[in-house]
C-alpha positions in Angstrom: -8.1 -24.9 -2.5 -8.3 -24.2 -6.3 -9.9 -20.8 -5.5 -7.0 -19.9 -3.1 -4.4 -20.9 -5.7 -6.3 -18.8 -8.3 -6.3 -15.7 -6.0 -2.6 -16.1 -5.3 -1.7 -16.6 -9.0 -3.7 -13.6 -10.2 -2.5 -11.3 -7.5 1.1 -12.3 -8.0 0.8 -11.9 -11.8 -0.4 -8.3 -11.3 2.5 -7.5 -9.0 5.0 -9.0 -11.5 3.4 -7.1 -14.4 3.7 -3.9 -12.5 7.4 -4.5 -11.7 8.0 -5.4 -15.4 6.3 -2.2 -16.5 8.4 -0.2 -14.1 11.6 -1.6 -15.7 10.5 -0.3 -19.1 9.1 3.1 -18.2 9.6 5.0 -14.9 6.5 7.1 -15.4 4.2 4.4 -16.6 5.4 1.9 -14.0 4.9 4.5 -11.3 1.4 5.3 -12.6 0.4 1.6 -12.6 1.9 0.9 -9.2 0.2 4.1 -7.8 -3.1 2.6 -8.7 -4.5 0.9 -5.6 -4.3 -2.5 -7.3 -3.9 -4.5 -4.1 -6.8 -2.7 -2.4 -9.1 -3.1 -5.4 -8.2 -6.8 -5.6 -8.8 -7.2 -1.9 -12.2 -5.5 -2.2 -13.0 -7.8 -5.1 -11.9 -10.9 -3.2 -13.9 -9.8 -0.1 -17.0 -9.3 -2.3 -16.7 -12.5 -4.2 -16.3 -14.4 -1.0 -19.5 -12.8 0.2 -18.2 -10.8 3.1 -20.6 -8.3 4.6 -20.8 -4.8 3.0 -19.7 -3.2 6.3 -16.5 -5.2 6.3 -15.7 -4.3 2.8 -16.5 -0.6 3.5 -14.3 -0.7 6.6 -11.4 -2.1 4.6 -11.6 0.8 2.2 -12.0 3.4 5.0 -9.0 2.1 6.9 -6.9 1.8 3.8 -7.4 5.5 3.2 -6.0 6.3 6.6 -3.1 3.8 6.4 -2.0 5.2 3.0 -1.5 8.8 4.4 1.6 8.0 6.5 3.3 6.3 3.6 3.3 9.4 1.4 6.3 11.1 3.0 8.4 8.0 2.1 7.8 8.6 -1.6 9.3 12.1 -1.3 12.2 11.1 1.0 13.3 7.9 -0.6 14.4 9.5 -3.9 16.3 12.1 -1.9 17.9 9.6 0.5 18.8 7.0 -2.2 21.9 8.7 -3.7 23.1 9.8 -0.3 22.7 6.6 1.7 22.4 3.8 -0.9 19.4 1.5 -1.4 19.1 -0.5 1.8 19.8 2.3 4.2 17.5 4.7 2.3 14.7 2.0 2.4 15.3 1.4 6.1 15.2 5.1 7.0 12.1 5.5 4.8 10.4 2.6 6.6 11.2 4.1 10.1 9.9 7.5 9.0 6.7 5.8 7.7 6.3 4.0 11.0 6.8 7.3 12.9 4.2 9.0 10.6 1.8 6.2 11.2 2.0 6.5 15.0 1.8 10.3 14.8 -1.4 9.9 12.7 -2.8 7.2 15.1 -2.2 9.4 18.1 -3.4 12.6 16.5 -6.4 10.8 15.0 -7.6 9.7 18.4 -8.5 13.4 19.2 -11.0 13.2 16.3 -12.4 9.7 17.2 -10.2 7.9 14.6 -9.0 4.6 16.1 -6.2 3.2 14.0 -4.5 1.0 16.6 
């Protein structure tokens, strides 16, 4: 139980630190949040918890493919924000991300990539 609490606390502290940095500097905050901190932490937790190397490698492999459909959101959200407001822009961005994910999943099947 102590291990689980430690994982939660450390992971939460890193997310809070990233958001606090973003308040102080747009560029530095974006740089820090662009780093795959959650993925790196997950890989570390999987390794420390003695998961098989294949499971850890699969996590990294699928993370790569799941990141791709999120990239259009980072271009569209800043454009949508002044036009729609925060929540509608975030909602539209989420819908576009979901559509991009399904497009990638369907297109990926042609090349043997199974994301769903």
